[in-house]
C-alpha positions as CSV (number, residue, x, y, z in Angstrom):
1,M,3.2,235.0,15.5
2,T,6.1,237.3,16.0
3,V,6.4,239.1,19.4
4,R,5.6,242.8,18.9
5,S,6.3,246.0,20.6
6,M,3.6,248.6,21.1
7,T,5.4,251.4,19.3
8,G,4.6,251.8,15.6
9,F,3.6,254.1,12.8
10,G,1.9,253.8,9.5
11,R,0.7,256.1,6.7
12,G,-1.3,255.6,3.5
13,R,-2.9,257.5,0.8
14,G,-5.4,256.5,-1.9
15,P,-8.7,257.1,-3.7
16,V,-12.0,256.6,-1.9
17,G,-14.4,256.0,-4.7
18,S,-14.6,258.7,-7.4
19,R,-15.3,261.6,-5.1
20,W,-12.5,261.5,-2.5
21,T,-8.8,261.1,-1.8
22,A,-7.9,259.9,1.6
23,E,-4.8,260.4,3.6
24,M,-4.6,258.2,6.8
25,S,-1.9,257.8,9.5
26,A,-1.8,255.8,12.7
27,R,0.7,255.9,15.5
28,S,0.8,253.7,18.6
29,V,2.6,253.8,22.0
30,N,2.5,251.8,25.2
31,H,-0.7,251.2,27.1
32,R,-2.1,248.5,29.3
33,F,-5.0,247.8,27.0
34,L,-6.1,248.8,23.5
35,D,-7.0,252.5,23.6
36,L,-8.1,253.3,20.1
37,S,-9.0,256.9,19.1
38,V,-10.0,258.0,15.6
39,R,-9.7,261.7,14.6
40,L,-12.3,262.7,12.1
41,R,-14.3,265.8,11.1
42,E,-17.8,265.7,12.6
43,S,-19.3,265.3,9.2
44,E,-17.2,262.1,8.7
45,A,-18.3,260.4,12.0
46,S,-20.1,257.6,10.2
47,L,-16.7,256.3,9.0
48,E,-15.4,255.7,12.5
49,P,-16.9,252.2,13.1
50,A,-15.3,250.9,9.9
51,L,-11.8,252.2,10.9
52,R,-12.2,250.8,14.5
53,R,-13.1,247.4,13.2
54,V,-10.0,247.3,11.0
55,F,-7.5,248.4,13.6
56,A,-9.0,246.3,16.3
57,R,-8.4,243.2,14.2
58,H,-4.7,243.9,13.9
59,L,-3.8,245.3,17.3
60,A,-4.4,243.9,20.8
61,R,-2.8,246.5,23.1
62,G,-1.4,250.0,22.9
63,K,-2.7,253.6,22.7
64,V,-3.4,254.0,19.1
65,E,-4.4,257.3,17.3
66,V,-5.8,257.1,13.8
67,T,-6.1,260.3,11.8
68,L,-8.1,260.5,8.5
69,R,-8.1,263.5,6.1
70,L,-10.5,263.4,3.1
71,T,-10.0,265.8,0.2
72,P,-12.3,266.1,-2.8
73,A,-11.2,264.3,-6.0
74,G,-13.5,266.3,-8.2
75,G,-16.3,268.8,-8.0
76,S,-18.1,267.0,-5.2
77,G,-15.9,268.4,-2.5
78,P,-16.9,269.7,0.9
79,S,-18.6,273.0,1.4
80,L,-17.5,275.9,3.5
81,V,-20.0,276.8,6.1
82,V,-20.1,280.1,8.0
83,D,-22.2,280.4,11.2
84,E,-23.8,283.7,10.3
85,R,-25.7,284.0,13.5
86,L,-22.5,283.7,15.5
87,L,-20.9,286.3,13.1
88,E,-23.7,288.7,13.5
89,T,-23.5,288.4,17.3
90,L,-19.7,288.9,17.2
91,L,-20.0,292.0,15.0
92,S,-22.8,293.5,17.1
93,R,-20.8,293.0,20.2
94,L,-17.7,294.6,18.7
95,A,-19.7,297.6,17.5
96,D,-21.1,298.1,21.0
97,L,-17.6,297.9,22.5
98,S,-16.1,300.3,20.0
99,R,-18.8,302.9,20.9
100,R,-18.0,302.7,24.6
101,Y,-14.3,302.0,24.6
102,P,-11.3,302.9,22.4
103,V,-11.6,299.5,20.6
104,R,-11.4,299.3,16.8
105,G,-14.4,297.4,15.5
106,E,-12.9,296.4,12.1
107,L,-12.2,292.7,11.4
108,E,-10.1,291.1,8.7
109,V,-10.5,287.6,7.2
110,R,-7.7,286.1,9.3
111,D,-9.5,287.4,12.5
112,L,-12.7,285.6,11.5
113,L,-10.8,282.3,10.8
114,A,-9.4,282.5,14.3
115,V,-12.9,282.4,15.9
116,P,-13.7,278.8,17.0
117,Q,-16.6,277.2,15.2
118,L,-17.3,280.3,13.0
119,V,-16.1,278.6,9.9
120,S,-16.3,274.9,9.3
121,V,-15.9,272.4,6.4
122,E,-18.6,269.9,5.8
123,A,-18.8,266.9,3.6
124,P,-21.6,266.5,1.1
125,R,-24.9,265.8,2.8
126,D,-25.5,262.5,1.0
127,G,-23.0,260.7,3.1
128,F,-20.7,257.9,1.9
129,E,-21.5,255.1,-0.5
130,P,-20.7,251.4,0.5
131,E,-18.0,251.2,-2.1
132,E,-16.4,254.3,-0.6
133,I,-16.4,252.7,2.8
134,A,-14.9,249.5,1.4
135,A,-12.1,251.5,-0.2
136,L,-11.5,253.3,3.0
137,E,-11.3,249.9,4.9
138,E,-8.8,248.7,2.3
139,L,-6.6,251.7,3.0
140,A,-7.0,251.2,6.7
141,E,-5.8,247.6,6.3
142,E,-2.7,248.9,4.5
143,V,-2.0,251.5,7.3
144,A,-2.6,248.9,10.1
145,S,-0.3,246.5,8.4
146,A,2.5,249.1,8.3
147,V,2.0,249.7,12.0
148,V,2.2,246.0,12.7
149,A,5.4,245.7,10.6
150,M,7.1,248.4,12.6
151,R,5.9,246.8,15.9
152,E,7.3,243.4,14.8
153,Q,10.6,244.9,13.8
154,E,11.0,246.6,17.2
155,G,9.7,243.5,18.9
156,R,12.5,241.3,17.4
157,Q,15.0,243.7,18.9
158,I,13.4,243.6,22.3
159,V,13.2,239.8,22.3
160,S,16.9,239.5,21.4
161,E,17.8,241.7,24.4
162,L,15.4,239.9,26.7
163,L,16.8,236.5,25.8
164,A,20.3,237.7,26.5
165,R,19.2,239.0,30.0
166,I,17.4,235.8,30.7
167,S,20.6,233.9,29.9
168,T,22.5,236.1,32.3
169,L,20.0,235.3,35.1
170,E,20.2,231.5,34.3
171,G,23.9,231.7,34.4
172,R,23.7,233.2,38.0
173,V,21.2,230.6,39.2
174,G,23.7,227.7,38.6
175,P,26.4,228.9,41.0
176,L,23.9,229.7,43.7
177,A,22.4,226.2,43.4
178,A,25.9,224.7,43.5
179,R,26.8,226.5,46.7
180,R,23.5,225.9,48.4
181,E,24.5,222.8,50.5
182,E,27.8,224.4,51.4
183,L,26.1,227.5,52.7
184,V,23.6,225.4,54.7
185,R,26.4,223.5,56.4
186,S,28.3,226.8,57.0
187,I,25.2,228.4,58.6
188,A,24.7,225.4,60.9
189,A,28.3,225.3,62.0
190,T,28.5,229.0,62.5
191,L,25.4,229.0,64.7
192,Q,26.8,226.1,66.8
193,D,30.1,227.9,67.4
194,R,28.4,231.2,68.4
195,M,26.1,229.5,70.9
196,R,29.0,227.6,72.5
197,T,30.9,230.9,72.7
198,L,28.0,232.8,74.2
199,F,27.2,230.1,76.7
200,S,30.7,228.8,77.4
201,G,30.1,228.5,81.1
202,I,26.7,226.8,80.8
203,P,26.2,223.2,80.0
204,L,24.2,222.8,76.7
205,D,22.3,219.8,75.4
206,S,24.3,218.9,72.3
207,G,21.3,217.2,70.7
208,R,19.1,220.3,71.2
209,L,21.9,222.5,69.9
210,E,22.2,220.5,66.7
211,Q,18.5,220.5,66.3
212,E,18.2,224.3,66.6
213,A,21.2,224.8,64.2
214,A,19.5,222.4,61.7
215,L,16.2,224.4,61.9
216,A,18.0,227.7,61.4
217,A,19.9,226.3,58.4
218,E,16.7,224.9,56.9
219,R,15.0,228.3,57.2
220,S,18.0,229.8,55.3
221,D,17.9,227.1,52.6
222,V,17.0,228.5,49.1
223,A,16.3,225.2,47.3
224,E,12.7,226.0,46.7
225,E,13.3,229.5,45.6
226,L,16.0,228.4,43.1
227,S,13.7,225.7,41.7
228,R,10.8,228.1,41.2
229,L,13.1,230.8,39.8
230,S,14.5,228.3,37.2
231,G,11.0,227.3,36.3
232,H,10.0,230.9,35.8
233,L,13.0,231.7,33.6
234,S,12.4,228.6,31.4
235,Q,8.7,229.6,31.0
236,F,9.8,233.2,30.2
237,R,12.2,231.9,27.5
238,E,9.5,229.6,26.0
239,L,7.0,232.4,25.8
240,L,9.5,234.5,23.8
241,E,10.5,231.8,21.5
242,K,7.1,230.2,20.8
243,A,4.7,233.1,21.0
244,G,1.3,232.3,19.6
245,G,-0.1,235.8,20.2
246,P,0.3,238.8,22.4
247,V,2.5,237.9,25.4
248,G,3.2,241.2,27.0
249,K,0.8,240.8,30.0
250,K,2.0,237.2,30.6
251,L,5.6,238.3,30.6
252,D,4.9,241.2,32.9
253,F,3.3,238.9,35.4
254,L,6.1,236.4,35.1
255,T,8.7,239.1,35.6
256,Q,7.0,240.0,38.9
257,E,7.2,236.4,40.0
258,I,10.9,236.3,39.1
259,L,11.5,239.4,41.1
260,R,9.6,238.0,44.1
261,E,11.9,234.9,44.1
262,I,15.0,237.0,43.8
263,N,13.9,239.2,46.7
264,T,13.4,236.1,48.8
265,L,16.8,234.9,47.9
266,G,18.2,238.2,49.1
267,A,16.3,238.0,52.4
268,K,17.9,234.6,53.0
269,A,21.4,235.4,51.9
270,R,23.9,235.0,54.7
271,D,27.2,235.6,52.9
272,L,28.6,238.5,51.0
273,L,29.1,236.6,47.7
274,S,25.4,235.5,47.6
275,T,24.2,239.0,48.5
276,R,26.2,240.5,45.6
277,E,24.8,237.8,43.2
278,V,21.3,238.6,44.2
279,L,21.7,242.3,43.8
280,E,23.1,241.8,40.3
281,M,20.1,239.5,39.5
282,K,17.7,242.1,40.8
283,A,19.2,244.8,38.7
284,E,19.0,242.6,35.6
285,T,15.3,241.8,36.3
286,E,14.4,245.4,36.7
287,K,15.9,246.0,33.2
288,I,13.8,243.1,31.9
289,R,10.7,244.6,33.4
290,E,11.3,247.9,31.7
291,Q,11.6,246.1,28.3
292,V,8.5,243.9,28.9
293,Q,6.4,247.1,29.4
294,N,7.0,247.7,25.6
295,L,5.6,244.4,24.4
296,E,2.1,243.9,23.1
């Protein structure tokens, strides 16, 4: 399965039985979970479960909005319904106001159409036939496939960028690991020299001095952090290259672990070169995290 982004769009149009022509569109953006909304007329609410089933089969994450518009294919079209009780109330109220205030009580058609819920369009009362629902599901499959295709195309671009950034991080881990022993020895020697300088007039136990220096150097050793970081980077690369399903959540968690190890490296850094390397790695990881947020 190809790694997908969560941004996509699809559109389709086709007959729904002999009575209807359907136009459907779907767009998706980033979201932690699958948030699927279907926009229909109230008279078409019975179609929503079928549309939800289709899109839920294709998409695992993202905020997805599906819009359906049905138009009559023949003489069996929807009917125009006017709420006459609401209209009578409106006209009565306007007539009363025009008697008491300098308000014109005349209305035009465009004024009536602007009144919420006064005019509505309703589908035929006999509902939808099974073959019509099946045709609509087929159209939904086409639209969902278009959304998936766009997601996969953008997903390939994101994966390419992520792999390049992971390679950059892996390239920086090597030099840090190569300098680790040198840094540990440098920290121990520096600590011994400082203590001898500070306590030059006081006899010091050389064995205890070496022991304290060794403990301080051990606390500054980054061998474990580098090992875990290398493991996280390898796992990240494997998830991208061998994805068997949605990997966005896994990569998001793994990015947090990578950042945690890099922050620990920064806390233990004792020289300017290591500090600079860690800062560059942290900036690169933040860019990775931004891209991971786009993956399904």
